[in-house]
N, C-alpha and C positions, 0 to 999 in steps of 0.2 A: 405418718406412713413410713415404713422401713426403706432403708437405703438400698436400691437394686444394683447388684454388680456382676460382672463376669470375670471369669479366669481365663487368661489368653497365654497358653504357653506352659507346659508343665516339666520343663527340661531340668529344674533344680528343685531340690527337697523344701526349699523355703516357702515353696507355694502350700504347703501342707500348714505352716504356721500363719501366713497371710491369710488364708481362707478361714481357718478356725478363728482366728482373733476378729476377723471382720463378722463372722456369724455371730460370735458372742457380744457384739455390741447391739445386736438385734437386726443386721442387715440381712438381706435375702439375696442368695445366689441364683441367678437365672440359668446358669449353667456353665460350661467351659468348653473351650476348643484347645487342641494341642495338634501339632504336626507328627504324625506317625505314631509309634508306640515307645515313647521314651522309656527308660528304666524306672522312672519315678511314678508312671502311670498306674500300675497295680496299687501301689500305697494309697495313692490318692484315691482311687476308686473304693478301697478298703475302708478308709477313713469317711468318705462322703458318697455313700452308696447310692442315695437317692438323686444326685445331681445329674442333670442332663447333657450329654455330650452333643454339641453342635457339630454338623458334619462339614461346614466350611467356616472360615474365618469370617466372610461377609455375613453368614448367618448370625455369627455371635455378635459382630458389631452393630448388627440391625436389631438386637433383641430389646433394646430400650434401657440399657443399663446407664447408671449415672457415674459408675466407677469401673475401672478395669484394673485387675490385678495382673501383672506381667511376671513371669519367671521362666522366660524362654532363653534359648542359647543367649549368652550375654551379647553378641554382636548382632543379635536380631532384635533386641529389646527396644533401641531407640526406633526403628521403623513401625513396630507395633504401637508403641507409645504415641506417635505422631498420629497414626491412622486412627487411634482410639479418640485422640484429642479434637481430631477433625471431624469426628462422629458427635462430638458434644459431651464426651466423658472426661472426667478427671482420671489420673492416674496414680497408682501405687505400684512401683516396680521394685523387684528385687535388686539387689547390688551385684554388680556396678549397673547402674542405669544406663551406660552406654559406655563404648570402648573405644572412640576416637574423637577428637577435638571437633572434626566435621560433623559428626553425629550430635555432639552437645550444642553446636551453634543451630544446627536444624531444630532441637528441641526447643531451645530458648526462643528463636523465631516463632514457633508454633504456639508456645505459652502467651507470648505477647499479642499475637494476632487472634488467637482463640479465647484468650482469658481463662484458660484451664490451669488445674493445679497438677504439677508434676512432682510426685513425692516418692523418695526412695525409702524403702523399709530397711533401715539399718538394725539388722536383727540383733547385732552384739550390743545394741544399745536398747532398742525398742521392744525386744522379747527378752530382756533380762531384768527381773524385778530389782535386783541389787543395783542397777545403775538408776533406777528411778529413786531408790532410797539414798543413793549417793548425791544425787541432784537436789533432792530436798534438803540434806544436810549442807552441801555447798552454798545453797541459796539462804540457808539460815545461818551463814557465817561460821559454821563449826569448825573450819581449818583456815579461816581467812581468805585471802586472795589466792587462787591457783596460779602458781607461777611455773609448774612443770607437770607434765604427764608422761608416762611410760607405759605403752600399750603393748602387750603381747598376744599375738594371735596364731598360736600353733593349731595345725589342722591334721586330721588322719588322712593319708592318701586313698585307702579303699580301694586299690588299684582294680580289683576284680569287678567292682560295681560302676567303674567310671566309663562314660561313653567316650568315643573317639575325639568329640570336640574338646574335652577336657585337657588334652594334650596337645592341642593346636593353639598356638600363641595368638593367632589373629581372630580365633574364635572365643576364647575366653578373655582376652584383653590383657593379659600380664597379670603378675601376682599382686602388684602394687595397685593396679587399677581396680582388681577384683577385692581380695581380702584387705588389701591395705587401706582401702577406702573407709572401712570401719573406724579404725583407729584415728584417721584424720578427722572423721566426723566427731569423734569424742573429745579430740583435743580441742577443736573451735568450739564444741559445746562447753566443755567444763572451764575453758580458760576465758570464754566470753569474746574471743578474737573473731574479727570479722573475715579475716583472711591471714595468710602465713606465707613465709618464704621457705622452699625447699633448699635448704642448705646443703643436704647430703642424700642421695638416694643409690642404692645398688640392688641388683638381682643377681641370681647364680642359679644353676643345677649343679648341685654338689653330688647327688644320690642317685640320679636316674639318667645316666648317660645314653641310655637307648631310647629315651624321649626327649629329643633336642628342643622339641617345642615347649616343653614343661620348664617353669621357674619354681623351684622348690624351695627357694629361700629369698626373702627380701628385707631390707630395712631402710628406714627413713629418718632424717633429722629434720626438724621444721621449727621455725620461730615466727611467733606473732609479735605484736607491738611490745608486749608486756609479759611474755611467757615463752616457753620453749618446750619442745617435746621429742621423744624418742619412740620409734616403733618398729617391732621386728615380727615378720609373719613367716611361716614356714609349713611343709607339709611333712614334717617329721614325728608327729604325734606316735609313740610306740603302741603296740598291742596291748601291753599289760594295763594301760589307764583305761578305766571303766566308761569312759566318755570319748567323744570325737577331738577333744582338745583342752588343755588346761589354760584356758583364756584367763588373762589377767590384766588389771588396769591398776595404776598406783597414781594417785593424786598427791602432789606436794604443795601445800598451802604455807602461807606465811605465819600461820598459827597452829599448823598439825597436818596429818596425813590420813588419807583414806587409801586402804588397799581392797580392791574387789578380787575375790577368787570366784569366778562366775559360775563355773560348771562343776568344780569338784575342789575339794579340800584334801589335797594327798596328805596322809598320815595325820588327819584332823578330824573335823566333825563330819557327819554323812550329808547327803543332799547337796542341793546348790545353792548359789546366792549368799555367799560368806562375805560379810563386809567387817573390816578391821578398821576402827576408827582410834586414833591418838591425837589428843590436843591437851590443852592444859589442865583440864579436869577429868578427862576420861580416856581409860586404855581398855578397850573391849572389843570382843567380836560378836557381831550383831547378824543374827538370822533375818535376811531380808527377803524372804521368800513370799511375803505377803505383802509386798510393797505396790504390787499392780503394775499393768502395762497400759498406761494412759494414752499412748500414741494413737491407737485405733480408734477409741472414743473420740479423741480430739480431731483426728483427720474426717471421721463422720460429720462431726460438727462444723468442721471448715468448709465442707462441701455443701452443706446446708445454708451456711451464712456467709461464704466467701471471705472467710478469715484465715489467719496463719498460725494458729495455736499449736498445731502438732509439730511444725517445724517450717521456719520462713523459706520462700521460694530461693531467696538470695543464698542462704545457707546451703540449700540442696545443691544448687549450681557450682557454689564454691567448693564444695567438697570434691566434686568431680573434678572440677578444673585443676585442683591441686593433686588429685591422684593421677590424673593423665600426665601433668606435667612431672610428677615424680618417676612415673613409669618411662617416660620419654628421657629424662635425664640419665636414670640408671642404664638404659640400653644404649645412650649415646657414650656413656663412659666404657662400656663393654664388660 
């Protein structure tokens, strides 16, 4: 029997990929609910014209789904997740899964009480085939032990299409809580660290003085037991770039390096998912577009068998703990 799911909140475009990738596993969408008419709604309806819209949240919660996909306004995601879990559903939420430590504590308590799965779709890892291939190479020992990661997460502002909440710090959670969580996830994943220390964090608004709630630049330095990492995120992607951001990740290993040019290879090869591998025997650029996206199938299997193959619950919690800690430390320093 296919996995039944509902979509709750369509306020971020990541709901497109979350829904499509779950449908690709053979899961069945029972319908969706969203508050009002977010800018993303027409695009969702165009992609999934046959899906039913529930008139109320209660109706969606009572539909009999086993999984809830949540991509509401970031500050509202935790409450929706808790309500879904108390209804007996597991949850895949867009990042950030929450925006405050109090919300995270409530989610942890609900997971412990209800025995549900709370999983964050870190799309810069789970929806990028090049990261799948990099994971395979690292696990095979292609670059030795990973001792440093450098993650770059530039994004295009697209001011004209952004809703009011995008510019409100308390609604989106801050740039490190939001898009910085992607790079924290990748640091822990590739270094194998269970946790890390935030040794430096800062945020700024350099280019948008008329939007005081927006943080358009952020950086983090972090250290695990046996590795360190640097992170830079921003909202400065220029219009000439043919995609929303030149996201990159460099992995330094004791026996080689891997560089991922995830979405574009400026001045190089066309397409996406460019992986550059250099070690003792290899120096090449690899087209990783066919590496697959195993997270969604694994999550479906985890829901059926109560396992943790897509991502451990501890990892998911730790990423958000560190992102919230980095955000608080950055804002405390001014």
